[in-house]
C-alpha positions in Angstrom: 6.8 -12.0 11.3 4.1 -9.4 11.7 2.0 -8.8 14.7 -0.6 -11.4 15.7 1.0 -14.0 13.5 0.1 -12.3 10.2 3.5 -12.0 8.4 2.1 -9.3 6.0 1.4 -6.8 8.8 3.9 -4.0 8.8 5.5 -1.4 6.5 6.6 -2.4 3.0 8.5 -0.4 0.3 6.6 -0.7 -3.0 8.3 -2.0 -6.1 9.7 1.5 -7.0 11.2 2.0 -3.6 9.7 5.5 -3.7 6.7 4.8 -1.4 5.9 2.6 1.6 2.6 1.0 2.5 1.5 -0.1 6.0 -0.5 -3.2 6.0 -2.7 -3.9 9.0 -6.0 -5.5 10.0 -9.1 -3.5 9.1 -11.9 -5.4 10.8 -11.8 -9.1 9.8 -9.8 -8.2 6.6 -6.5 -6.4 5.8 -5.9 -3.0 4.2 -2.9 -0.8 3.4 -2.2 2.9 3.4 0.7 4.9 2.1 2.8 6.1 5.1 6.1 7.2 3.4 7.1 8.8 0.2 10.6 9.6 -1.0 9.3 12.8 -2.4 6.0 13.7 -0.7 5.7 17.1 -2.3 5.4 18.4 -5.9 7.9 20.8 -7.5 5.9 23.7 -5.8 6.5 22.2 -2.4 2.8 21.2 -2.0 1.8 17.6 -0.9 1.2 15.3 -3.8 -2.5 14.7 -4.6 -4.4 11.8 -6.1 -4.8 13.8 -9.4 -5.4 10.7 -11.5 -8.3 9.4 -9.4 -11.3 8.5 -11.7 -13.6 10.1 -9.1 -13.2 13.9 -9.6 -14.2 14.6 -6.0 -11.2 12.6 -4.7 -8.5 14.2 -6.9 -7.6 16.7 -4.1 -6.8 14.0 -1.4 -3.2 13.7 -0.5 -1.2 10.7 -1.6 0.3 10.3 1.8 -2.2 8.5 4.0 -4.1 7.2 0.9 -5.6 3.7 1.1 -4.1 1.6 -1.6 -5.0 -1.9 -0.4 -8.4 -3.0 0.8 -10.8 -5.9 1.6 -8.0 -8.5 1.5 -9.1 -11.7 3.2 -7.0 -14.6 4.4 -7.3 -17.6 2.1 -6.9 -21.3 2.8 -3.4 -21.3 1.2 -2.2 -18.5 3.5 -2.4 -15.7 0.9 -4.5 -12.6 1.2 -6.9 -12.3 -1.7 -10.4 -11.1 -2.8 -9.4 -7.5 -2.2 -8.2 -4.6 -4.3 -5.0 -2.6 -4.9 -5.1 1.0 -6.2 -2.3 2.6 -8.2 -2.3 6.4 -7.7 0.3 6.7 -10.5 -2.4 5.9 -13.0 -5.6 6.2 -11.0 -6.7 2.6 -11.5 -7.8 -0.2 -9.1 -7.2 -3.9 -9.6 -8.2 -7.1 -7.9 -5.3 -8.0 -5.6 -3.6 -11.0 -4.1 -0.8 -10.6 -1.5 1.5 -13.4 -0.4 4.8 -13.5 1.5 7.9 -14.4 -0.4 10.4 -15.1 2.5 10.7 -13.0 5.6 11.4 -9.7 3.9 9.5 -9.7 0.6 5.9 -9.5 -0.4 4.4 -10.5 -3.8 1.6 -8.1 -4.6 -0.4 -9.3 -7.7 -2.8 -7.0 -9.4 -5.2 -8.4 -12.0 -8.5 -7.5 -13.7 -10.4 -10.8 -14.0 -7.9 -13.7 -14.2 -4.9 -14.0 -12.0 -3.0 -15.6 -14.9 -3.2 -12.3 -16.8 -2.1 -10.1 -13.8 1.2 -8.6 -12.9 3.2 -9.3 -9.7 5.3 -6.6 -8.0 7.8 -7.4 -5.3 7.7 -5.2 -2.2 10.3 -5.4 0.5 10.0 -4.8 4.2 10.8 -1.3 5.4 12.3 -0.5 8.8 9.8 0.1 11.6 11.4 3.5 12.4 10.7 4.8 8.8 10.0 8.6 9.0 6.3 8.6 8.2 4.6 11.2 6.1 1.3 10.6 7.7 2.3 11.4 11.2 0.8 14.4 12.9 2.9 17.6 12.3 4.2 17.7 15.9 5.5 14.2 15.7 7.3 14.9 12.4 9.3 17.8 13.8 11.6 15.5 15.9 
């Protein structure tokens, strides 16, 4: 289980296995940031940017470190809901519900208005010692 009894806390590989998100408390709610990418750079060797962001001023921000989950609140049924998930592959944000599916899986559901019409993606727990892309340069060298 995660720290402080919240099983969602920790690092999770997304459904593609090409990225990992760290979920942690953000005030009274929960949020998640990208902390690992299998390919953090583009074909020119430059860090990937959020080029599909609908907000032009944000298209230059790096994908690594990007917040992709926010405002998730604990619900009576144990899930996290009432928040959002952002998909940088398409530059869109959706309503989000996150719930555990056993000890090593997380069901992340994105939806527009009705949960029934949403899509659930399965994330799996990543090792705690994953080589983070958001670490300070000095820490990455080792």
